[in-house]
N, C-alpha and C positions, 0 to 999 in steps of 0.2 A: 519856586523850587525850595521852599522852606522845609519840605519833608526830608531833605538830605542834609540839613544843617543840624549841628548838635551831636551829642554822643550816641544817639540811637540810630544813626544812619546805616550801620551794618545790618541791623535788624530789618530796616526798610528794604535794603537790597536783597536780603535773604528771602523776604516775603515776595518780592517781585519775581525772583528766580523760581520760587516754589509755585507761584501762580502761572508762570509761563513756561514750565518745564517741557511740555509737549512741543511747543513751538521752538524752544531752544534745542531740543533733541533733533527735530527735523532739520534745522539749520546745521547742526553739527554733522548729521549724516550726509547732507549735501556737500558740505565743505570737505569731509573725508573722502567722499566719492570723487570729487573733482581732483583732489590731490593724488589719489591712488590710481585713477583711470585715465589721466591725461597723457598725451603722447609726449615723449621726450623731445628735446631739441635736436635738430639735425646735426649729423656729424660731417656733412659735406659743406665745404667752405665756398666752393665756386662751381660754375657749370663745367669748367675744364676737369675738375676733380670728379664730378659726377660722370662725365663722358668716359674718363679713364676707368672708373669703377665698373661701368656698364659694359665696356668693350674688352674685358679681360677673359672672356670665354666661359665664365662660370654663370649659372643661372642666378637671377636676382629677383627679389620682390620689391617693387617700388610702390610706396604709399603716398598719395597726394592728399593734402589737406589745405583748405582755405577758410579764412574767417568770413569771407564775403558770400 
């Protein structure tokens, strides 16, 4: 890793970024999509709270998600 030693290391990093800008752009888009499109955490703390919310007589939309 001698290329990163000495006063010229910022130029080496700049060259690496310039050579790999398409790959870095793709990774950036994927990270942004993950952050913007992910589901928020649940607001329901327990099954009893869920049961109370579902039995109040108003229509509800229930979304299930599993990592498995």
